[in-house]
C-alpha positions in Angstrom: 6.9 74.2 47.4 8.7 74.3 44.0 7.9 77.0 41.3 9.3 76.3 38.2 9.1 78.5 34.7 9.1 75.4 32.4 9.1 71.5 33.2 11.9 69.3 33.9 11.4 67.7 30.3 11.7 70.8 28.3 14.7 72.6 30.3 17.8 71.7 31.6 17.2 74.3 34.4 14.3 73.1 35.8 15.4 69.4 35.3 18.3 70.4 37.6 16.3 71.7 40.1 14.0 68.9 40.4 16.9 66.8 40.7 17.2 68.9 44.4 14.0 68.6 45.1 14.3 64.8 44.9 17.2 64.9 46.8 15.4 66.7 49.7 13.1 64.5 49.4 15.4 61.2 50.3 17.6 63.5 52.7 14.6 64.6 54.9 12.7 61.3 54.4 9.3 61.3 56.4 10.2 65.1 57.6 9.5 66.8 54.8 7.1 67.2 51.6 7.6 68.9 48.5 5.8 69.8 45.3 6.3 71.4 42.4 4.3 73.9 40.0 5.8 74.1 36.3 5.2 76.0 33.6 4.9 79.4 35.3 5.5 82.4 33.0 3.8 85.5 34.1 4.1 87.7 37.0 -0.1 86.5 37.4 1.1 82.6 37.1 3.6 83.4 39.6 1.5 84.6 42.2 -1.3 82.2 41.6 1.5 79.4 42.1 2.7 80.9 45.2 -1.0 81.0 46.5 -1.9 77.6 45.8 1.5 76.5 47.6 0.5 78.1 50.6 -2.8 76.8 50.2 -1.6 73.0 49.6 0.4 73.9 53.5 4.0 74.8 52.1 5.6 77.0 54.6 8.8 77.7 52.6 8.9 78.4 48.8 11.6 78.3 46.1 11.2 80.0 42.6 13.7 79.1 40.4 13.3 82.2 38.0 15.0 85.2 38.3 12.0 86.9 36.4 9.7 86.0 39.4 11.5 88.1 41.9 9.0 90.7 41.6 5.9 88.7 42.4 8.6 87.0 45.0 8.8 89.6 46.9 4.9 90.9 46.8 3.8 87.7 48.0 6.3 87.3 51.0 5.2 90.7 52.3 1.5 89.5 52.0 2.6 86.5 53.6 5.7 87.2 56.2 5.0 83.8 58.0 5.9 82.1 54.9 10.1 81.7 53.4 10.1 82.9 49.8 13.7 82.3 48.1 14.2 83.4 44.3 17.0 81.9 42.4 18.8 85.1 41.6 21.7 87.3 41.9 22.6 91.0 42.9 18.9 91.5 44.0 18.8 93.0 47.7 15.5 92.6 49.8 14.7 92.2 53.1 11.7 90.2 52.5 12.9 87.5 50.4 16.5 85.4 50.1 18.1 85.1 46.9 20.5 82.1 46.1 22.5 81.7 43.4 25.9 79.2 42.6 29.6 80.6 42.0 29.3 79.1 38.6 32.5 80.9 37.3 34.5 78.7 39.8 33.9 75.6 37.5 34.3 77.5 34.1 37.7 78.5 35.5 38.7 74.6 35.6 37.1 73.9 32.3 39.6 76.8 30.6 42.7 74.7 32.5 41.0 71.6 30.8 40.4 73.0 27.6 43.7 74.4 27.3 45.8 71.6 28.6 44.2 68.8 26.1 44.0 71.2 23.1 47.0 71.3 20.6 45.7 74.8 19.2 45.6 78.6 20.4 41.8 78.7 19.3 39.1 77.6 22.2 35.0 78.3 21.6 32.8 79.1 23.7 29.1 79.7 23.6 27.1 81.6 25.8 23.4 82.2 26.2 22.8 85.7 27.0 24.2 88.2 28.6 22.4 88.2 32.5 24.2 88.9 35.4 27.2 86.6 36.2 27.6 85.4 32.7 30.2 87.4 31.8 31.9 86.1 34.6 31.9 82.2 33.7 33.1 83.6 30.5 36.0 85.5 31.7 36.8 82.7 34.3 36.9 80.0 31.6 39.5 82.6 29.7 41.4 83.3 33.0 41.6 79.6 32.9 42.8 78.5 29.6 45.3 81.8 29.6 46.8 80.3 33.1 47.8 76.8 31.1 48.8 78.3 27.6 49.6 82.2 27.5 48.8 82.5 23.8 44.8 80.7 24.1 42.5 82.9 22.6 38.8 82.2 23.3 36.2 82.3 20.7 33.2 83.6 21.6 29.6 83.2 20.5 26.1 83.6 21.6 23.3 80.7 21.5 20.3 82.9 21.5 21.4 85.6 18.8 19.5 85.7 15.6 21.7 84.1 13.2 20.9 81.6 10.2 23.6 79.5 11.4 23.8 78.0 15.4 26.7 79.4 17.4 28.4 75.8 17.4 28.6 76.0 13.2 29.7 79.6 13.6 32.6 78.2 15.9 33.4 75.2 13.6 33.6 77.8 10.3 36.6 79.5 12.2 38.0 76.0 12.7 37.6 75.8 16.6 37.3 72.2 17.9 37.2 72.3 21.5 33.7 74.2 22.3 32.4 75.2 25.8 28.7 74.4 25.5 25.6 74.6 27.3 25.8 73.1 31.2 23.4 70.0 30.8 21.4 68.6 28.3 17.5 68.8 28.1 16.5 65.8 28.7 14.3 65.1 25.4 16.7 66.1 23.3 19.5 64.2 23.8 23.4 65.5 22.8 26.9 65.4 23.4 27.6 69.0 22.8 27.3 70.1 26.2 30.1 70.5 28.5 32.9 70.7 27.3 33.6 69.0 24.2 35.6 68.6 21.1 34.3 67.7 17.6 36.4 65.8 15.5 36.9 65.7 12.1 34.8 63.2 11.1 31.9 64.7 13.0 32.3 62.6 16.1 31.9 64.6 19.1 33.3 63.5 22.7 32.5 64.9 26.2 35.7 65.9 28.0 34.2 67.8 31.5 31.0 69.0 32.5 30.2 71.4 35.1 27.5 70.4 37.9 25.2 72.5 39.9 24.2 69.7 42.8 20.8 71.9 43.6 20.1 69.1 46.0 23.1 69.9 48.3 22.4 73.6 48.0 18.7 73.2 48.8 19.8 70.4 51.6 22.2 73.2 53.5 19.9 76.3 52.9 16.6 74.2 54.7 19.3 73.3 57.3 20.0 76.9 57.8 16.6 77.7 58.0 15.3 75.5 60.4 18.4 75.5 63.0 19.4 78.9 63.2 17.8 82.3 63.6 20.1 83.5 61.3 17.3 84.7 58.8 15.1 85.5 61.4 17.2 88.1 62.7 18.3 89.3 59.3 14.7 90.1 58.7 13.6 91.9 62.0 16.8 94.0 61.1 15.9 94.7 57.4 19.2 93.1 56.3 19.1 91.4 52.6 20.4 87.7 52.8 22.0 86.1 49.8 23.1 82.7 49.5 26.0 82.7 46.7 28.1 79.4 47.6 30.4 77.7 45.5 33.1 74.4 45.3 33.4 75.1 49.4 30.0 74.6 50.0 29.8 71.2 47.3 27.0 73.0 45.3 29.1 73.2 42.6 31.9 70.9 41.0 33.1 69.6 37.7 33.2 65.8 36.1 35.7 65.2 33.9 36.3 62.0 31.3 38.3 59.3 32.3 40.0 59.5 28.7 41.6 62.4 29.9 45.7 62.4 30.4 46.5 61.5 33.7 48.6 64.4 34.5 45.6 66.9 33.5 42.8 64.8 35.9 46.0 65.4 38.5 46.2 69.4 37.7 42.6 70.1 37.7 42.2 67.9 41.0 44.8 70.2 42.2 43.0 73.3 41.0 39.9 72.0 42.4 40.9 71.0 46.1 42.8 74.5 45.7 39.4 76.4 44.9 37.3 74.4 47.5 40.1 75.5 50.0 39.9 79.5 49.1 43.6 79.0 48.9 43.4 80.1 45.4 40.6 82.1 43.5 40.2 82.5 39.6 39.8 86.1 39.9 43.3 86.9 41.7 46.3 89.5 40.3 46.5 90.9 36.9 43.6 91.1 34.7 43.1 93.2 31.8 40.1 93.3 29.4 39.9 93.6 25.8 40.7 97.6 25.4 44.1 97.0 27.8 42.6 98.5 30.8 44.0 96.7 34.2 41.0 95.5 36.1 42.7 94.0 39.0 46.3 94.7 40.1 48.9 91.8 41.1 48.2 91.3 44.9 44.4 91.9 44.8 41.3 90.2 44.2 38.2 91.4 42.8 34.9 91.5 45.2 32.6 89.6 45.0 30.6 92.9 43.8 32.7 93.6 40.8 32.4 89.7 40.1 28.2 89.9 39.9 28.4 92.8 37.9 31.5 92.2 35.8 30.6 94.7 31.9 33.8 93.8 30.5 35.7 90.8 28.9 39.3 89.5 29.4 41.6 90.1 26.7 42.2 87.2 25.7 38.6 87.0 24.9 37.8 87.2 20.5 33.8 88.7 20.6 31.8 91.0 22.1 28.2 91.9 23.9 25.6 92.1 21.3 23.2 94.9 21.9 19.7 93.4 22.9 18.0 93.7 19.7 20.4 91.3 18.3 18.7 88.3 20.8 
């Protein structure tokens, strides 16, 4: 059972998870049935959706929004025979498992691409809101850009902030043409302003690259682990929290590049992608300074997963700040 906060037609996030659900139907054809519950927004609705899924015979349930985590825990305690997973990070509960993807790996590659093709020292980045993991995505993009061009600045704007102009309009007013926008388009609202794109002076928009959440691969591997090993069972007996935080090495995150990129850039990105995938390169290795000039990581060191998830600072080459919550 899949429980979504929105519908696939109105939310690119839900649409991506629905693609993952359909992937399961294909991979485990004849061995598994899935069902989806949409427009689940309150804790009461989440509780009802979980109960309805269990009544319909679901023995594994994915709640795909982090705000559903509290009810997921309560329902898991009430139904210990059912596996319940919540799509969130930095949540540690022994009664449920949490899962999320290391999107910062893809954002690092996107920053490198942007700096490689831009002839300017200014790039734009549009973020939604400062939830867990978002600042890591922003900083990874900035690190990737700076690796290619040490003079590159990343101008940060927030999509959901209260403002008379859109984030893209605010960036364009600053003369910024190369922009990292939302990861996916909403099916009913087609646009080219997603992924990494460039807006020409005549108003035309061209896509350069896009990060991919391959939830199908994610769910496939989680199902295989759940039913082919005793890892989760043993963890629950020992009251140990299980968190799946996978990235390129598990093929759940990727970057698709435009065929119009220069050949040399495509080769460089393929090299970096393979390096990240093999573990020989990490976006948050070595010297890192924040906007205040404070050293956040030293040469020969690497940020821990906990440091990345809870990151509350912006890299030195990011122009912008994290607004107060009342501005959203």
